[in-house]
One Martini backbone bead per residue (centre of mass of N, CA, C, O) as a GRO file, in nm:
protein
  320
    1MET     BB    1   3.891  -3.270  -3.063
    2VAL     BB    2   3.623  -3.064  -3.016
    3ALA     BB    3   3.310  -3.108  -2.972
    4SER     BB    4   3.037  -2.984  -3.103
    5LYS     BB    5   2.760  -2.811  -3.021
    6LYS     BB    6   2.432  -2.913  -3.049
    7LYS     BB    7   2.131  -2.833  -3.124
    8PRO     BB    8   1.835  -2.910  -3.073
    9ALA     BB    9   1.587  -3.014  -3.283
   10THR     BB   10   1.347  -2.877  -3.106
   11ALA     BB   11   1.408  -2.571  -3.118
   12GLY     BB   12   1.277  -2.495  -3.388
   13LEU     BB   13   0.996  -2.606  -3.318
   14ASP     BB   14   0.942  -2.423  -3.074
   15ASN     BB   15   0.954  -2.154  -3.226
   16LYS     BB   16   0.729  -2.220  -3.428
   17SER     BB   17   0.507  -2.280  -3.220
   18LEU     BB   18   0.516  -2.004  -3.084
   19GLN     BB   19   0.449  -1.836  -3.336
   20ALA     BB   20   0.179  -1.978  -3.388
   21LYS     BB   21   0.045  -1.899  -3.122
   22ILE     BB   22   0.067  -1.592  -3.151
   23LYS     BB   23  -0.089  -1.575  -3.416
   24LYS     BB   24  -0.350  -1.702  -3.312
   25VAL     BB   25  -0.406  -1.498  -3.084
   26TRP     BB   26  -0.411  -1.247  -3.264
   27ASN     BB   27  -0.642  -1.334  -3.459
   28ARG     BB   28  -0.852  -1.371  -3.220
   29ASP     BB   29  -0.756  -1.094  -3.014
   30TRP     BB   30  -0.697  -0.806  -3.153
   31GLN     BB   31  -0.920  -0.629  -3.031
   32LEU     BB   32  -0.818  -0.639  -2.736
   33PHE     BB   33  -0.539  -0.513  -2.790
   34VAL     BB   34  -0.649  -0.243  -2.895
   35LEU     BB   35  -0.798  -0.167  -2.630
   36CYS     BB   36  -0.521  -0.168  -2.459
   37LEU     BB   37  -0.344   0.053  -2.590
   38PRO     BB   38  -0.417   0.320  -2.437
   39ALA     BB   39  -0.320   0.215  -2.159
   40LEU     BB   40  -0.026   0.158  -2.243
   41ILE     BB   41   0.040   0.447  -2.329
   42TYR     BB   42  -0.018   0.581  -2.059
   43VAL     BB   43   0.189   0.423  -1.890
   44ALA     BB   44   0.440   0.493  -2.062
   45ILE     BB   45   0.421   0.807  -2.026
   46PHE     BB   46   0.331   0.845  -1.697
   47CYS     BB   47   0.522   0.608  -1.564
   48TYR     BB   48   0.793   0.551  -1.745
   49GLY     BB   49   0.888   0.825  -1.850
   50PRO     BB   50   0.973   0.973  -1.573
   51MET     BB   51   1.217   0.769  -1.512
   52TYR     BB   52   1.435   0.938  -1.654
   53GLY     BB   53   1.480   1.135  -1.390
   54ILE     BB   54   1.643   0.945  -1.189
   55GLN     BB   55   1.943   1.029  -1.268
   56ILE     BB   56   1.963   1.286  -1.071
   57ALA     BB   57   2.052   1.113  -0.819
   58PHE     BB   58   2.360   1.098  -0.980
   59LYS     BB   59   2.355   1.421  -0.984
   60ASP     BB   60   2.448   1.764  -1.037
   61PHE     BB   61   2.188   1.943  -1.063
   62SER     BB   62   2.102   2.164  -1.344
   63ALA     BB   63   1.877   2.361  -1.502
   64ARG     BB   64   2.065   2.476  -1.720
   65GLN     BB   65   2.192   2.189  -1.817
   66GLY     BB   66   2.031   1.959  -1.730
   67ILE     BB   67   2.020   1.625  -1.724
   68ILE     BB   68   2.251   1.563  -1.931
   69GLY     BB   69   2.461   1.804  -1.846
   70SER     BB   70   2.499   1.697  -1.584
   71ASP     BB   71   2.694   1.585  -1.334
   72TRP     BB   72   2.844   1.311  -1.218
   73ILE     BB   73   2.834   1.165  -0.855
   74GLY     BB   74   2.679   0.920  -0.786
   75PHE     BB   75   2.637   0.844  -0.426
   76ASP     BB   76   2.636   1.119  -0.267
   77HIS     BB   77   2.334   1.158  -0.184
   78PHE     BB   78   2.309   0.897  -0.021
   79ILE     BB   79   2.539   0.949   0.180
   80ARG     BB   80   2.421   1.211   0.288
   81PHE     BB   81   2.160   1.084   0.399
   82PHE     BB   82   2.290   0.866   0.588
   83ASN     BB   83   2.460   1.104   0.748
   84SER     BB   84   2.216   1.225   0.842
   85PRO     BB   85   2.034   1.316   1.129
   86ASN     BB   86   1.747   1.244   0.982
   87PHE     BB   87   1.745   0.947   0.901
   88TRP     BB   88   1.654   0.789   1.165
   89VAL     BB   89   1.401   0.955   1.214
   90LEU     BB   90   1.253   0.897   0.947
   91LEU     BB   91   1.264   0.587   0.964
   92ARG     BB   92   1.117   0.557   1.233
   93ASN     BB   93   0.852   0.707   1.164
   94THR     BB   94   0.773   0.542   0.916
   95LEU     BB   95   0.772   0.257   1.050
   96THR     BB   96   0.583   0.311   1.283
   97ILE     BB   97   0.328   0.390   1.120
   98SER     BB   98   0.321   0.152   0.920
   99LEU     BB   99   0.324  -0.091   1.121
  100TYR     BB  100   0.085   0.002   1.286
  101THR     BB  101  -0.119  -0.009   1.053
  102LEU     BB  102  -0.077  -0.307   0.978
  103ILE     BB  103  -0.135  -0.445   1.256
  104ALA     BB  104  -0.409  -0.291   1.330
  105GLY     BB  105  -0.564  -0.285   1.031
  106PHE     BB  106  -0.563  -0.561   0.873
  107PRO     BB  107  -0.782  -0.739   1.042
  108PHE     BB  108  -1.053  -0.581   1.024
  109PRO     BB  109  -1.174  -0.661   0.742
  110ILE     BB  110  -1.178  -0.964   0.799
  111PHE     BB  111  -1.359  -0.965   1.048
  112LEU     BB  112  -1.606  -0.818   0.917
  113ALA     BB  113  -1.651  -1.013   0.680
  114LEU     BB  114  -1.712  -1.265   0.853
  115LEU     BB  115  -1.954  -1.144   1.002
  116LEU     BB  116  -2.129  -1.061   0.752
  117ASN     BB  117  -2.143  -1.353   0.630
  118GLN     BB  118  -2.324  -1.453   0.890
  119ALA     BB  119  -2.549  -1.279   0.816
  120ALA     BB  120  -2.894  -1.322   0.753
  121ASN     BB  121  -2.955  -1.024   0.713
  122LYS     BB  122  -2.937  -0.840   0.426
  123LYS     BB  123  -3.011  -0.551   0.512
  124PHE     BB  124  -2.808  -0.529   0.741
  125ARG     BB  125  -2.556  -0.583   0.574
  126LYS     BB  126  -2.588  -0.341   0.379
  127PHE     BB  127  -2.590  -0.120   0.593
  128VAL     BB  128  -2.311  -0.176   0.714
  129GLN     BB  129  -2.151  -0.143   0.454
  130THR     BB  130  -2.227   0.154   0.407
  131VAL     BB  131  -2.120   0.274   0.672
  132ILE     BB  132  -1.813   0.167   0.647
  133TYR     BB  133  -1.770   0.294   0.346
  134ALA     BB  134  -1.818   0.606   0.360
  135PRO     BB  135  -1.530   0.719   0.463
  136HIS     BB  136  -1.377   0.672   0.189
  137PHE     BB  137  -1.502   0.960   0.063
  138ILE     BB  138  -1.320   1.113   0.237
  139SER     BB  139  -1.111   1.348   0.236
  140VAL     BB  140  -0.810   1.433   0.362
  141VAL     BB  141  -0.874   1.725   0.438
  142VAL     BB  142  -1.135   1.667   0.594
  143MET     BB  143  -1.015   1.466   0.794
  144CYS     BB  144  -0.811   1.666   0.922
  145GLY     BB  145  -1.027   1.867   1.012
  146MET     BB  146  -1.174   1.676   1.204
  147ILE     BB  147  -0.936   1.612   1.390
  148THR     BB  148  -0.880   1.905   1.477
  149LEU     BB  149  -1.161   1.955   1.602
  150PHE     BB  150  -1.192   1.710   1.799
  151PHE     BB  151  -0.871   1.768   1.922
  152SER     BB  152  -0.900   2.025   2.045
  153TYR     BB  153  -0.805   2.199   2.321
  154SER     BB  154  -1.061   2.406   2.354
  155THR     BB  155  -1.316   2.276   2.141
  156GLY     BB  156  -1.300   1.984   2.163
  157ILE     BB  157  -1.485   1.702   2.227
  158VAL     BB  158  -1.275   1.536   2.381
  159ASN     BB  159  -1.197   1.756   2.595
  160THR     BB  160  -1.483   1.801   2.696
  161VAL     BB  161  -1.521   1.516   2.810
  162LEU     BB  162  -1.275   1.512   2.999
  163THR     BB  163  -1.363   1.755   3.179
  164SER     BB  164  -1.642   1.629   3.265
  165LEU     BB  165  -1.468   1.379   3.408
  166GLY     BB  166  -1.199   1.534   3.548
  167PHE     BB  167  -0.993   1.591   3.332
  168ASP     BB  168  -0.738   1.691   3.156
  169ARG     BB  169  -0.619   1.854   2.909
  170ILE     BB  170  -0.513   1.770   2.570
  171PHE     BB  171  -0.245   1.819   2.336
  172PHE     BB  172  -0.269   1.646   2.060
  173MET     BB  173  -0.142   1.829   1.816
  174GLY     BB  174   0.141   1.858   2.014
  175SER     BB  175   0.188   1.543   2.025
  176GLU     BB  176   0.405   1.282   1.968
  177LYS     BB  177   0.243   1.042   2.095
  178ALA     BB  178  -0.041   1.100   1.945
  179PHE     BB  179   0.006   1.094   1.638
  180PRO     BB  180   0.005   0.787   1.558
  181HIS     BB  181  -0.288   0.739   1.664
  182LEU     BB  182  -0.436   0.941   1.487
  183TYR     BB  183  -0.344   0.831   1.215
  184VAL     BB  184  -0.422   0.527   1.233
  185TRP     BB  185  -0.727   0.527   1.339
  186SER     BB  186  -0.836   0.706   1.111
  187ASP     BB  187  -0.749   0.509   0.885
  188ILE     BB  188  -0.915   0.267   0.976
  189TRP     BB  189  -1.194   0.404   0.962
  190GLN     BB  190  -1.164   0.479   0.646
  191SER     BB  191  -1.051   0.177   0.517
  192THR     BB  192  -1.216  -0.078   0.610
  193GLY     BB  193  -1.452  -0.090   0.403
  194TRP     BB  194  -1.286  -0.156   0.152
  195GLY     BB  195  -1.163  -0.426   0.250
  196THR     BB  196  -1.432  -0.570   0.310
  197ILE     BB  197  -1.536  -0.593   0.018
  198ILE     BB  198  -1.315  -0.777  -0.087
  199TYR     BB  199  -1.373  -1.016   0.113
  200ILE     BB  200  -1.672  -1.056   0.043
  201ALA     BB  201  -1.622  -1.133  -0.252
  202ALA     BB  202  -1.456  -1.386  -0.182
  203LEU     BB  203  -1.683  -1.527  -0.017
  204GLY     BB  204  -1.896  -1.528  -0.257
  205ALA     BB  205  -1.714  -1.749  -0.430
  206ILE     BB  206  -1.809  -1.968  -0.261
  207SER     BB  207  -1.928  -2.268  -0.256
  208GLN     BB  208  -2.234  -2.401  -0.144
  209ASP     BB  209  -2.156  -2.700  -0.119
  210GLN     BB  210  -1.978  -2.677   0.132
  211TYR     BB  211  -2.202  -2.592   0.330
  212GLU     BB  212  -2.396  -2.829   0.284
  213ALA     BB  213  -2.197  -3.052   0.366
  214ALA     BB  214  -2.149  -2.941   0.654
  215LYS     BB  215  -2.445  -2.959   0.753
  216ILE     BB  216  -2.476  -3.265   0.714
  217ASP     BB  217  -2.226  -3.313   0.925
  218GLY     BB  218  -2.287  -3.095   1.168
  219ALA     BB  219  -2.178  -2.815   1.132
  220SER     BB  220  -2.094  -2.529   1.256
  221LYS     BB  221  -2.027  -2.201   1.215
  222TRP     BB  222  -1.744  -2.220   1.335
  223LYS     BB  223  -1.645  -2.455   1.155
  224MET     BB  224  -1.698  -2.310   0.882
  225LEU     BB  225  -1.507  -2.077   0.937
  226LEU     BB  226  -1.242  -2.252   0.975
  227HIS     BB  227  -1.289  -2.470   0.708
  228ILE     BB  228  -1.391  -2.247   0.479
  229ASP     BB  229  -1.350  -1.941   0.490
  230ILE     BB  230  -1.046  -1.906   0.561
  231PRO     BB  231  -0.914  -2.090   0.344
  232ASN     BB  232  -1.051  -1.929   0.099
  233LEU     BB  233  -0.920  -1.643   0.201
  234MET     BB  234  -0.605  -1.667   0.194
  235PRO     BB  235  -0.521  -1.563  -0.090
  236THR     BB  236  -0.628  -1.274  -0.039
  237ILE     BB  237  -0.466  -1.214   0.215
  238LEU     BB  238  -0.184  -1.249   0.089
  239THR     BB  239  -0.211  -1.038  -0.132
  240MET     BB  240  -0.272  -0.793   0.054
  241PHE     BB  241  -0.015  -0.821   0.226
  242ILE     BB  242   0.193  -0.780   0.004
  243LEU     BB  243   0.094  -0.497  -0.082
  244ARG     BB  244   0.137  -0.363   0.194
  245VAL     BB  245   0.440  -0.426   0.229
  246GLY     BB  246   0.525  -0.288  -0.050
  247SER     BB  247   0.413   0.004   0.106
  248VAL     BB  248   0.552   0.065   0.393
  249MET     BB  249   0.718   0.341   0.295
  250SER     BB  250   0.430   0.462   0.171
  251ILE     BB  251   0.318   0.725   0.306
  252GLY     BB  252   0.093   0.954   0.324
  253PHE     BB  253   0.153   1.285   0.277
  254GLN     BB  254  -0.097   1.462   0.336
  255LYS     BB  255  -0.173   1.380   0.626
  256ALA     BB  256   0.099   1.433   0.766
  257PHE     BB  257   0.119   1.735   0.677
  258LEU     BB  258  -0.161   1.840   0.796
  259LEU     BB  259  -0.086   1.727   1.103
  260GLN     BB  260   0.151   1.911   1.114
  261THR     BB  261   0.369   2.040   1.367
  262SER     BB  262   0.615   2.189   1.554
  263MET     BB  263   0.558   1.983   1.809
  264ASN     BB  264   0.525   1.695   1.621
  265LEU     BB  265   0.785   1.657   1.434
  266GLY     BB  266   0.931   1.406   1.571
  267ALA     BB  267   0.673   1.212   1.448
  268SER     BB  268   0.575   1.349   1.151
  269GLU     BB  269   0.848   1.315   1.014
  270ILE     BB  270   0.878   1.191   0.696
  271ILE     BB  271   0.991   1.107   0.397
  272SER     BB  272   0.773   1.250   0.221
  273THR     BB  273   0.789   1.531   0.362
  274TYR     BB  274   1.094   1.570   0.320
  275VAL     BB  275   1.092   1.563   0.012
  276TYR     BB  276   0.913   1.810  -0.024
  277LYS     BB  277   1.096   2.018   0.120
  278VAL     BB  278   1.359   1.964  -0.040
  279GLY     BB  279   1.247   1.975  -0.339
  280LEU     BB  280   1.031   2.226  -0.343
  281VAL     BB  281   1.128   2.432  -0.131
  282ASP     BB  282   1.463   2.397  -0.174
  283ALA     BB  283   1.535   2.283  -0.469
  284LYS     BB  284   1.651   1.967  -0.424
  285PHE     BB  285   1.617   1.745  -0.663
  286ASP     BB  286   1.848   1.537  -0.638
  287TYR     BB  287   1.820   1.466  -0.336
  288SER     BB  288   1.513   1.387  -0.337
  289THR     BB  289   1.543   1.160  -0.548
  290ALA     BB  290   1.726   0.979  -0.379
  291ILE     BB  291   1.528   0.936  -0.147
  292GLY     BB  292   1.294   0.818  -0.317
  293LEU     BB  293   1.458   0.579  -0.432
  294PHE     BB  294   1.523   0.444  -0.164
  295ASN     BB  295   1.228   0.396  -0.083
  296ASN     BB  296   1.153   0.212  -0.331
  297ILE     BB  297   1.367  -0.009  -0.289
  298ILE     BB  298   1.260  -0.108  -0.018
  299ASN     BB  299   0.982  -0.192  -0.124
  300ILE     BB  300   1.082  -0.405  -0.327
  301ILE     BB  301   1.230  -0.587  -0.128
  302LEU     BB  302   0.984  -0.650   0.051
  303LEU     BB  303   0.807  -0.770  -0.171
  304LEU     BB  304   0.997  -1.010  -0.245
  305LEU     BB  305   1.018  -1.139   0.036
  306VAL     BB  306   0.713  -1.187   0.090
  307ASN     BB  307   0.657  -1.350  -0.166
  308LYS     BB  308   0.856  -1.580  -0.100
  309LEU     BB  309   0.735  -1.657   0.174
  310SER     BB  310   0.444  -1.725   0.072
  311LYS     BB  311   0.535  -1.964  -0.106
  312LYS     BB  312   0.639  -2.142   0.132
  313LEU     BB  313   0.366  -2.140   0.310
  314SER     BB  314   0.205  -2.140   0.024
  315ASP     BB  315   0.063  -2.244  -0.276
  316ASP     BB  316  -0.111  -1.960  -0.313
  317GLY     BB  317   0.124  -1.790  -0.292
  318GLY     BB  318   0.190  -1.515  -0.455
  319LEU     BB  319   0.223  -1.299  -0.742
  320PHE     BB  320   0.522  -1.427  -0.892
   0.00000   0.00000   0.00000
């Protein structure tokens, strides 16, 4: 006879203790849970509720038949997108702009935060923070209008300066080579201030005892930067890096679409603009949903990989 497996005697005790802990936490903090309830309902309705429509990516969607009545076709839309001549162009443009933004723009807030943290004059530090943070409040439409005006072929200030120096005018808005640079560096100028504030807040949380002990030991500002500021800033850097990599395929649609012209389309057509044109303009809702789902799956995979890598590289790394 085969001996029957008995559950450990502690299993029942663990369940009871867990229930007791949950009950204790609920009795103590039920007001806080009630306060969180409206936010949870909002997220459930407006974030998770619309995910019901993801299934049309696997259907031959018909508005007359509805989501439930439409026929299942499996992965046909995904295969169609992968075999499309636009697939590699869209993937290349999306990755080029996104990785360019990540590599060129990610270090700027860290560098500025470390510099401002070393500034002795508080008024100067606050003034610089205000100046670099102000562009964050400029809307995307206004930003694109500024770029168009500044880099205009006939009246733009950039071309005016170039001609005054003896150079030929450059058609920036119609150049495929110029588009990634215009997109990335304008984004760096606009978003650096926001990232700087996050890192300055992290630096402000460092205990002053560490600086005092370093000064007693005769450490210079450079030594304190290397051995106090940067090590304490690493958890925040890793967290922000993971979040950035997790959205590497999700480039802002508005800016790319507003700066897009028929002449720079070879570099400015990215996945998000293509989804807009296919889904809303051409009314191919099922096909555009499949493309958007593919884009999000890639983001999730990258997020998990970078999170796992950060855990191996650092004890403080990883979001989950």
